[in-house]
C-alpha positions as CSV (number, residue, x, y, z in Angstrom):
1,M,3.0,-4.8,0.6
2,T,3.6,-1.2,1.1
3,H,3.3,-0.5,-2.6
4,L,-0.1,-2.3,-2.5
5,I,-1.3,-0.2,0.3
6,Y,-0.4,3.1,-1.6
7,Y,-1.8,1.8,-5.0
8,L,-5.0,1.0,-2.9
9,I,-5.2,4.6,-1.4
10,G,-4.4,6.3,-4.6
11,I,-7.1,4.3,-6.7
12,N,-9.8,4.8,-4.4
13,I,-9.1,8.6,-4.2
14,I,-8.9,8.7,-8.1
15,T,-12.4,6.6,-8.1
16,F,-13.8,8.8,-5.6
17,L,-13.1,11.9,-7.7
18,V,-14.0,10.3,-11.0
19,Y,-17.5,9.5,-9.5
20,G,-17.9,13.2,-8.3
21,F,-16.9,14.4,-11.5
22,D,-19.2,12.4,-13.3
23,K,-22.1,13.7,-11.1
24,L,-21.0,17.3,-11.8
25,K,-21.2,16.5,-15.7
26,A,-24.6,15.0,-15.1
27,K,-26.1,17.9,-13.5
28,A,-24.6,20.1,-16.1
29,H,-26.0,17.6,-19.0
30,A,-22.5,17.4,-20.3
31,W,-20.4,14.6,-21.7
32,R,-20.2,11.6,-19.1
33,I,-17.8,8.9,-18.1
34,P,-18.9,5.7,-19.6
35,E,-20.7,3.2,-17.1
36,T,-17.9,0.5,-17.8
37,T,-15.2,2.8,-16.9
38,L,-16.9,3.5,-13.5
39,I,-17.1,-0.1,-12.8
40,L,-13.6,-0.8,-14.2
41,L,-12.2,1.5,-11.7
42,A,-14.1,-0.4,-8.9
43,V,-12.7,-3.8,-10.1
44,I,-9.2,-2.7,-10.2
45,G,-9.2,-1.8,-6.5
46,G,-11.3,1.3,-6.4
47,S,-14.3,-0.3,-5.1
48,L,-14.3,1.7,-1.5
49,G,-13.9,4.9,-3.4
50,A,-16.7,3.9,-5.9
51,L,-19.3,3.2,-3.0
52,L,-18.1,6.1,-0.9
53,G,-18.5,8.3,-4.5
54,M,-21.9,6.7,-5.2
55,Y,-23.6,8.0,-1.5
56,V,-21.4,11.1,-1.0
57,F,-22.4,12.6,-4.4
58,R,-25.9,10.5,-4.7
59,H,-24.8,9.1,-7.8
60,K,-25.8,5.8,-9.6
61,T,-27.2,4.7,-6.4
62,Q,-30.5,3.6,-8.2
63,H,-28.7,1.6,-11.0
64,I,-28.8,-2.1,-10.2
65,K,-25.4,-2.8,-11.6
66,F,-23.9,0.0,-9.4
67,K,-26.4,-0.6,-6.3
68,Y,-25.5,-4.4,-6.1
69,G,-22.3,-4.7,-8.3
70,V,-20.0,-2.2,-6.3
71,P,-20.8,-3.4,-2.8
72,A,-20.3,-7.1,-4.4
73,I,-16.9,-6.1,-5.8
74,L,-16.0,-4.7,-2.5
75,I,-16.9,-7.7,-0.6
76,I,-15.0,-10.0,-3.0
77,Q,-11.9,-8.0,-2.7
78,L,-11.9,-7.7,1.0
79,A,-12.4,-11.6,1.3
80,L,-9.4,-12.1,-1.1
81,F,-7.2,-9.5,0.8
82,F,-8.0,-11.1,4.2
83,L,-7.5,-14.7,2.6
84,T,-4.1,-13.9,1.2
85,S,-2.8,-11.7,3.9
86,C,-3.4,-14.4,6.8
87,S,-0.4,-15.7,8.5
88,T,0.3,-17.2,11.9
89,K,3.1,-16.3,14.4
90,K,3.2,-20.1,15.5
91,T,6.7,-21.5,15.2
92,L,7.2,-25.2,15.2
93,T,10.2,-26.6,17.5
94,A,12.0,-29.7,17.5
95,D,10.0,-31.0,20.5
96,S,6.6,-29.5,19.3
97,E,3.8,-32.4,19.2
98,I,3.6,-31.9,15.3
99,V,7.1,-32.6,14.7
100,K,7.3,-35.6,17.1
101,R,4.5,-37.1,15.2
102,E,5.8,-36.4,11.6
103,R,9.0,-38.2,12.9
104,K,7.1,-41.2,14.1
105,L,5.3,-41.5,10.6
106,I,8.6,-41.3,8.6
107,G,10.3,-43.7,11.0
108,T,13.7,-42.4,9.8
109,P,16.4,-40.4,11.8
110,E,16.5,-36.9,10.9
111,E,18.6,-35.9,7.9
112,Y,19.9,-32.4,6.6
113,N,21.3,-31.0,3.5
114,P,24.9,-30.0,4.9
115,H,25.0,-26.7,3.0
116,T,21.5,-25.4,2.8
117,L,19.4,-23.3,5.5
118,I,15.8,-22.1,5.3
119,I,15.6,-18.5,7.1
120,Y,12.2,-17.1,7.9
121,Y,11.9,-13.3,8.4
122,D,9.6,-10.7,9.6
123,K,7.3,-9.5,6.8
124,E,8.8,-7.4,4.4
125,N,10.2,-5.0,7.0
126,Y,13.6,-6.7,7.3
127,R,14.0,-8.6,3.9
128,D,16.8,-6.0,2.8
129,E,18.7,-6.5,6.0
130,L,18.8,-10.3,5.6
131,L,19.5,-10.1,1.9
132,K,22.6,-8.0,2.9
133,A,23.7,-10.4,5.6
134,V,23.5,-13.4,2.9
135,K,25.6,-11.5,0.5
136,K,28.0,-10.3,3.3
137,Y,28.3,-14.1,4.5
138,K,29.1,-15.0,0.7
139,A,26.0,-17.4,0.6
140,E,23.8,-17.7,-2.6
141,I,19.9,-17.7,-2.5
142,I,18.6,-20.7,-4.2
143,Y,14.8,-20.3,-3.4
144,D,12.9,-17.3,-2.3
145,Y,9.4,-18.4,-0.6
146,R,7.6,-15.0,-0.9
147,T,4.5,-16.3,-0.2
148,F,5.7,-17.2,3.5
149,N,8.6,-14.9,3.8
150,A,11.5,-17.2,3.9
151,I,14.7,-17.9,1.8
152,A,16.6,-21.1,1.1
153,I,20.3,-20.4,0.9
154,R,23.3,-22.4,0.0
155,L,26.5,-21.9,2.3
156,P,30.0,-21.3,0.8
157,E,32.0,-24.5,0.7
158,K,34.2,-23.6,3.7
159,K,31.1,-22.5,6.1
160,T,29.2,-25.2,8.0
161,V,25.5,-25.2,8.9
162,D,26.6,-25.0,12.8
163,E,28.5,-21.9,12.1
164,A,25.8,-20.2,9.7
165,I,23.0,-20.5,12.1
166,P,24.1,-18.3,15.0
167,Y,25.2,-15.7,12.5
168,F,21.9,-15.7,10.7
169,Q,20.0,-15.8,13.9
170,K,21.8,-12.5,14.9
171,V,20.3,-10.4,11.8
172,K,17.7,-8.2,12.5
173,G,14.2,-9.3,11.8
174,V,15.0,-13.0,11.3
175,L,12.4,-15.2,12.9
176,S,13.9,-18.4,12.6
177,V,16.9,-20.2,10.9
178,N,16.2,-23.9,10.3
179,R,18.3,-26.8,8.4
180,D,17.0,-28.1,5.3
181,R,15.4,-31.4,6.0
182,V,15.8,-34.1,3.5
183,Y,12.9,-36.3,2.8
184,H,13.1,-39.8,1.4
185,L,10.1,-40.3,-0.5
186,H,11.1,-43.7,-1.8
187,Q,10.5,-45.1,1.7
188,T,7.5,-46.8,2.8
189,Q,5.6,-45.4,5.7
190,P,3.8,-47.6,8.1
191,A,0.2,-47.5,7.9
192,V,-1.5,-45.1,10.3
193,R,-4.5,-46.5,12.5
């Protein structure tokens, strides 16, 4: 996420400066930067810099594709950013209503994989700390859920889930440590009324 922020800051500064440079070239009746390049800079993340450059330098403000296109690109990029960065801090516990309702629907006692844990961690800030702890514990990462900041690990043969949970709960940045629940898809579920 940090790299993305640096990229966006950089591309917007560059785009802003390119719009200013193109305005200087226009005043001097010199060689110009192609309009497709100016639009492309907005599309690849520099839309805020393009919009600011348009109005600070009074450049391309009367061209339809710039007047309406650059703000549209910015709105789309902001919408995508907010849609992909939305997250919740809610945590499901064993006694929460959602979990109880799920247990009723499945109708089976809880079963867990005896050698696997799912560990949720705080954004990207503490990922490295968690990975060091996994390596030190001699566990193996079997899946990396990057979309919601969690990993699944397989424990070493001689370690139990009950021993591992407190160990990983103490790692800085870990939000929760959960057993890997086993679902039986072949079982029939009662009809919901």
